[in-house]
C-alpha positions as CSV (number, residue, x, y, z in Angstrom):
1,M,-31.9,-59.4,-10.7
2,E,-32.1,-62.9,-9.3
3,G,-28.8,-64.3,-8.1
4,H,-27.1,-60.9,-8.1
5,C,-26.1,-58.9,-5.0
6,M,-25.5,-55.2,-5.8
7,I,-23.3,-53.6,-3.2
8,K,-22.4,-50.0,-2.6
9,L,-18.7,-49.2,-2.6
10,Y,-17.0,-46.0,-1.7
11,H,-13.8,-44.3,-2.9
12,G,-12.5,-41.3,-0.9
13,S,-10.7,-38.7,-3.0
14,N,-10.1,-35.0,-3.4
15,V,-12.1,-34.9,-6.7
16,N,-15.3,-36.3,-8.2
17,I,-14.5,-39.4,-10.3
18,D,-16.8,-40.0,-13.2
19,S,-14.5,-42.2,-15.2
20,I,-11.9,-44.4,-13.5
21,D,-8.3,-43.9,-14.9
22,L,-6.1,-46.8,-13.7
23,S,-3.0,-44.9,-14.7
24,K,-3.7,-42.5,-11.8
25,G,-3.3,-45.3,-9.3
26,H,-0.2,-45.2,-7.0
27,K,2.7,-47.7,-7.0
28,G,3.6,-49.6,-3.9
29,K,0.0,-50.1,-2.5
30,D,-1.3,-53.1,-0.6
31,F,-2.6,-55.0,-3.7
32,G,-0.8,-53.1,-6.4
33,K,-1.4,-50.1,-8.6
34,G,-5.2,-49.8,-9.2
35,F,-8.5,-48.4,-8.0
36,Y,-9.4,-49.0,-4.3
37,L,-12.9,-49.0,-2.8
38,S,-14.4,-49.9,0.5
39,E,-17.9,-50.9,1.8
40,N,-17.1,-48.9,4.9
41,I,-18.3,-45.3,4.3
42,E,-16.4,-44.0,7.4
43,Q,-13.1,-45.5,6.1
44,A,-13.7,-43.9,2.7
45,T,-14.6,-40.6,4.2
46,A,-11.5,-40.6,6.3
47,M,-9.4,-41.4,3.2
48,A,-11.0,-38.5,1.3
49,K,-10.0,-36.1,4.1
50,L,-6.5,-37.6,4.2
51,V,-5.9,-37.5,0.5
52,T,-7.2,-33.9,0.3
53,A,-4.9,-32.8,3.1
54,R,-1.9,-34.7,1.6
55,I,-2.4,-33.2,-1.9
56,G,-3.4,-29.7,-0.6
57,D,-6.0,-29.3,-3.3
58,G,-9.6,-30.1,-4.0
59,V,-12.3,-31.0,-1.4
60,P,-12.9,-34.3,0.4
61,T,-15.2,-36.2,-2.0
62,L,-17.0,-39.5,-1.5
63,N,-17.3,-41.3,-4.8
64,V,-20.0,-44.0,-4.8
65,F,-20.2,-47.0,-7.1
66,M,-22.4,-50.0,-7.3
67,F,-20.8,-53.4,-7.8
68,D,-22.4,-56.8,-8.5
69,D,-20.3,-58.9,-6.2
70,T,-21.5,-62.2,-7.6
71,V,-18.7,-61.8,-10.2
72,L,-16.3,-62.6,-7.3
73,G,-17.5,-66.2,-7.3
74,E,-17.6,-66.6,-11.1
75,N,-14.8,-67.4,-13.5
76,T,-15.3,-64.2,-15.5
77,L,-12.4,-62.4,-13.8
78,K,-9.3,-63.5,-11.9
79,V,-10.2,-62.7,-8.3
80,K,-8.1,-63.2,-5.1
81,T,-9.8,-63.0,-1.7
82,F,-8.2,-62.7,1.7
83,T,-10.8,-63.0,4.5
84,S,-8.3,-63.0,7.4
85,Y,-4.7,-62.0,8.2
86,S,-2.3,-64.7,7.2
87,E,1.2,-65.3,6.1
88,E,-0.1,-65.5,2.5
89,W,-1.8,-62.1,2.9
90,A,1.4,-60.6,4.4
91,Q,3.6,-61.9,1.6
92,F,1.2,-60.6,-1.0
93,V,1.1,-57.1,0.6
94,L,4.9,-57.1,1.0
95,L,5.3,-58.1,-2.7
96,N,3.0,-55.3,-3.9
97,R,4.3,-52.6,-1.5
98,Q,7.9,-53.3,-2.7
99,N,6.9,-53.1,-6.3
100,K,7.8,-49.6,-7.5
101,T,7.0,-50.3,-11.2
102,D,3.8,-49.8,-13.3
103,E,3.6,-53.5,-13.9
104,Q,1.5,-55.7,-11.6
105,V,3.3,-58.5,-9.7
106,H,0.2,-60.6,-9.7
107,E,-2.4,-61.7,-12.3
108,Y,-5.6,-60.7,-10.5
109,D,-8.3,-58.4,-11.9
110,I,-9.9,-57.9,-8.4
111,V,-8.4,-58.4,-5.0
112,Y,-10.7,-58.3,-1.9
113,G,-8.9,-58.3,1.4
114,L,-7.7,-56.6,4.5
115,I,-6.3,-53.1,4.5
116,A,-2.7,-52.7,5.8
117,D,-3.4,-49.4,7.7
118,D,-0.8,-47.4,9.7
119,R,-0.7,-49.9,12.6
120,L,-0.1,-52.6,10.1
121,G,2.4,-50.4,8.2
122,Y,4.5,-50.3,11.3
123,Q,4.4,-54.1,11.7
124,I,5.2,-54.5,7.9
125,H,8.2,-52.1,8.4
126,N,9.5,-54.2,11.3
127,L,9.1,-57.4,9.2
128,M,10.9,-55.9,6.2
129,K,13.7,-54.7,8.4
130,G,14.1,-58.1,9.9
131,L,13.0,-57.0,13.4
132,R,10.1,-59.5,13.4
133,T,9.8,-63.0,12.0
134,M,6.8,-63.8,9.8
135,D,5.4,-65.9,12.7
136,E,5.7,-62.9,15.0
137,F,4.1,-60.6,12.4
138,V,1.1,-62.9,11.8
139,Q,0.7,-63.3,15.6
140,A,0.6,-59.5,16.1
141,L,-2.1,-59.2,13.4
142,Q,-4.7,-61.0,15.5
143,Y,-5.0,-58.0,17.7
144,I,-5.8,-55.6,14.9
145,H,-9.5,-55.0,14.0
146,P,-9.7,-55.7,10.2
147,T,-11.1,-53.3,7.6
148,F,-11.6,-54.6,4.1
149,Q,-10.9,-53.1,0.7
150,Y,-11.6,-53.9,-2.9
151,F,-8.8,-53.5,-5.5
152,F,-9.7,-53.2,-9.1
153,G,-6.6,-53.5,-11.2
154,T,-7.7,-54.0,-14.8
155,E,-10.1,-52.3,-17.3
156,R,-12.1,-55.6,-17.3
157,A,-12.6,-55.3,-13.6
158,I,-13.6,-51.6,-13.5
159,A,-16.2,-52.3,-16.2
160,Y,-18.2,-53.9,-13.4
161,L,-18.4,-50.7,-11.4
162,K,-21.3,-48.3,-12.0
163,K,-21.1,-44.7,-10.7
164,V,-24.0,-43.6,-8.6
């Protein structure tokens, strides 16, 4: 497939996922309610263990999907990419984390960007409480090693994922 780059993405869960159901996504996540995947197998495996422990049911399961990431550079879908921590990224994550509705607060089918993990969650909490300015928050981010995630938020987007 010339011009295509098939990549393997992982989703850690407590169950095997044959069919993605966007309604099962959780509100208040980094990029909104949707389906999240990672190229990092260790991160996805850790998430599978965490989810299973949190829910108290099922077994840690690594779901594997293939994705043709050339779609990220096309105009087929609305895609947002964050390749580094920035004020724009922080504002986007805050907006999504504060959204407790089923409606998206953005128009993107796919978002690729940095994960706001527990260390970042602490920084975000301080920012939201007014204990840090945005400049201080962005400055603190430079010391955190980034991990990336893929957010698929629409049926159009998940159509590009193929279960392995």
